[in-house]
N, C-alpha and C positions, 0 to 999 in steps of 0.2 A: 952893749946888750939888752936889750927889752925882750923882754918875756913875759907869758902868761904862763898862772900857773891852772894846769887843764887834767881833768878827767874825765875820760867814758863811762856813761851810765844809763840804763834804763829807770824809769818813775814804775809807779803801783798806782793801781786806781783810787779812787773817792774811798770807795768799800773799804777798802783793803790799809788807806793809810786813815780811818775811823777805828780802825778795829787794834791797830798801832798805837796809835795815838791814844785811847784809853786806856788799854795796858801801862806804856807808861806814866800817867798819869794817877792810876792808881798806886803806883810805886812810886809817885814824886811825891801824895798826899800821903802815905805809909812811912815812909822812911825822908823824913825832909832833913832831915841831922845828917842824910852819908852827903861827903864829897864827890859829886858828882856830877857833869858836863856834860847837863840831857838836852839829846839832837832837837832841834828845833821840828815839830811838826810838818812846817810847809817845807826842810831837805831831806826827806827820808824818801830815799833811794838805793838802786843796789848801784854801786860801785860797781864795773866790769876790771878798768886798767886805771891806778891815778901814774897820771902823766909828769907829773910835776909841774916845775919852772919851764916852758918848750920858748925857744924863741919866736919870737910874734912870724919872721919869713919860713918856721916849719911847719905854723897851724893848717895853713893851706893842704898839706902834703897829708897829715894825720887826721883831717878833713877826708881828702881823698880816698883813705883806707876805710875812716868809719865806713863813707857811701861803701865801695868797692864791698867792702866783709856785708854792710848788710843788705846788699842787692843781688846777694849767695846764701844769705840764713831766708828762710820763715819767723811766723810770729809762731808766737807759742805762748802755754797758760802756767799759770803762777797759782800760788797761792799763798800767805803766809800760813807756816804752821812749825811749830816747836818753839825753845828757848834755847842761848846757850849762852857762854862766855867766853874770851878770849884772855890769857891761854889756858887757865883752868879755876877749877872750885876757888881755889886759897890761893893764885892771886890774880885773881878776874883783873883785868884792866878792860873790858869790852864786854857792857852786856848788849845782846843782839837776837833777833827771832829771824830764826828758819823758815824753809826751803821747801816745799813741794811740791810737783808737777811735771813738767815737761825741763827737767833738768841735763838731759843731753841734747836736744836743743842749745841752750844757755852754752854748757862744756864745748861744741860742736859754733857756736858766737867765739866764746871764749877766746879757743885754740885762733878762730882764724883773724882777731882781731892782735893774739901775739904775734903769728907767726907772721905777718903782715908791718908789723911794728916793729920787728925787729930787723927789716929791710929797711926801715928808718933810721936804725943803728940805736931803737929802742930796747934794754937788757931784758930777757927774757923773765920773767918772774919765778921764782926756786919755790914758792911756799903753793900747797895745793890751793887751786879754790874754791872758797866755798861759799855761794851765793846769802846772802844774810842781809839786813834790816838796820844796823847801827841804832839801840837806842839812845846810851850812853858812855861817857868814857870816865871810868872811876879812877878821884886821885885817892883815897884811901881806901885798897881792900882789904885790909883788916876789918876797918868801922863799916867796912858798906858789908860786911860779910850777910848781917844776914839779908838785905836787903836782895843780894845776890841769890841767898836758901831762897825766898819766895819768888824770885825769874823763876826761876830755874825749874818751880812745882808750879808752876803757872800753868796752863794748857789756853794756847792762842792760836787762835785757826780764823784765817779767812774766808769769804767765798772765793773762788776760782777768779782771776782775771786774765785779760789777753794783752801781752807785750807786742808791741808791734812796729816801735823806734828803739835807737839806741841817740845816744845824745852827749855831743859836748859841750862840757860847761867849763866857763873860767870859778874859779874861787879864791875869789881876795878877803885878805885876812883884813878884817879892821879890826878895834879894838872892843866893840860891840859883837863880835863874834863874824862867820866867814858871809860872803853873799856873795851866791851863785845865778851866773851869767848864763843864757843859750848861747855856744858859738855857733851851735851845727844839730840839730835833726836830719836821721836817715831814717827810714819807712825800710822795714823787714819784710 
């Protein structure tokens, strides 16, 4: 079976990317010994749904679901706002930036995707969807606690930006890190 590792996401504006990268770079400089895998600035995005390995023959059906969902959705405005970690302060594994704006539209888009993808056999996600930008994956939660505390104390806000499309990305894992390729863009 030939498959591609794919996910559905939306991008951020260049201004929002600059805000996120400035914060990320500041943390990296201030805590150089923290063992964390930092997100590449060019790969910052909001993941709507990670599908994993999908048979190549099924990708066109996924693309159709994305088109149909996008056609029934409208563009929305967001901004980066706030900081957070998953799963908790003491066991922080993911450092992220939060979101404010038209979160109801994001939730409707996510729900529409999930409902249509369920029709293709993709199980519904059990965890609550929290739109966020992942900045880093922490390898040593105890050793990185000062970084996590500094991140959570930070005020990070971007200018609003409009999201007008969702994208299907292929993620290829390589020794140098993952490489993202756009497979499909669908206008909202």
